[in-house]
C-alpha positions, 0 to 999 in steps of 0.5 A: 476841433470837437471838444470830445476829440481831445479826450479819451473819455468823458463824464463820470465814465472816466472814473478809475475802475472801482477794483483799481481805486480800491487798491489805490486807497488801501495802502497803510491804515490811517493811524492818525487820532480820530477827529471828533468834528469829522463826521464823514471822511473817505470810508464808505465812499460817501458823496461828501465829506462832512464836519461839525461846525456848531451844535446842530449844523454840519458843513458839507464839502465835495469835489468833482471834475472831468473831461468834456461829455459833449462838444457844446462848451456851454453844455459841458460847463453846466453838466460838470457843475450840476454833477458836482453840486449833486454831491451836496444834495445827495447828503441832504444839504444845501450848497453854499458856494463853489470854486472852479477847477479848469484845465485846458490846452491853451494852444488848441482851445480859444478863450471864447471856448473857455468863457462859454464853459464858465457861462455854463457853470455859472448858470447852473450855480445861479439856479442853485443859488450859489456863487462861483467864489474862485478857482484855479486853472492850468495849461493841460494837454486834455481839457477838464472842468469841475467845481469844489462845492461847500454846503451845509445841512442840519445834523438831523437831516444829513443823509448817508449812503450806509443807513438804510434799513430792512423793509425800506423802499428803494426809489430812484429819481432819473432813468438809467442809460445816459452814459451809453447814449452820450458815448453814441453821440461822441461816437457820431452814431446815426440817430444820435446827432445834436438835433436828434430827440436822443440828444435832447433827452440825454442833455435834459437828464444831465443838466437837471439839478438834483435839488430834491435831495435838500427837500426830501431830506426833511421827511421823517422816514427817509433813511439813506441817499446817494447819487448814481454816477460813475459806478452805475446803478449797480455800483452805487446800490452795492455801496448802500447795501454793503454799508448798511448790511442789508440786501437790496432786491430790485425788480428789473421791470420797475427800473426806468431805462432810457429807450435809446439806451436799451436799443443800444445795449440790446445791439451789443454796445457798452461803455468801458465804464460799464465793462469795468463796473460789471466785472467788479460788481457782477459777482455780488449780484443775484440775477434771474436767469431770464433777464438778459446780460445786456440789461444787467450791463446796462445797470452798470452804465456810468451816469453823469449827474444821474438821479438820487437813489433814496431809501425810505420806510414803507409808511413814509413813501406816501409822504415822499411821493407827494412831495416829489409830485408837488416838486414836479419831480419824478420818482420811481419805486424799484425795489426794497432793502431786506435783511442781508442774504447771500449777496448784497444785490438781487435783481428780480424779473 
């Protein structure tokens, strides 16, 4: 049995639609007294919660899990772990340890499959320099796996998704479209078999740690950062602009798109997650009329362990670019932040 046959979806495309999530989390206001040591809670949809542990030091904590995105259990374990650890890197921090969250149907998957999932997780955690220090498992009809990760960062280096400034340059570290490519793999579309170059390209993206976030946070002039995951590039850019009171202007030709994803999107294929994201964020986007709708929908494609979205002062960009080059890290400049206009996102041709 294929792992992905046991699931309705996979990866970060399984996130609850942003509009529905907003309704669920709305409810009654939190009337508890503010906690002086809690620096970042659930407001602003940040990547991690953050709390002060001592002068100058901040602890970060995050949790992420999802159903299989691929049929290879070793890869699934690594992908889910890289994705979870990314939340710590996205706030400029270093991970310290992880605990695992595992659910699977014991009557449908044998123990060897689960061992491989855990081996994949250990490979990612070993590369990140952290242990899997424990966890919790349950018998569940649909398999899920992920990590709860604790990290730390110096207070002066902690980055949020809501602190960009007008004039900042917007940069991205990975191409967009992996959600669409993975859906084609799951649906066994011809040309997307496990032996295909499209499969290899997608796996290269989703299994690569975003450790550059912990390095670039030390550069003076880097103002904000997040990672691109389930709400797509448009959704996470929307969070950044809305939180900072700015308008993000990006140039469609500068945004790196996976070639395979372009072909799929141009033919009319889209993921369910992209459809939900487009419906939610589309009204806040002002796009050039020359940009086809399929391309806008591709920018809403849910990414699993997608790239870092970084804003940096224009005069600090050379230092960030030089650092990325030394680290072997791709860096794509896709636009800039402006004073808030009529809409939070502008997409130019």
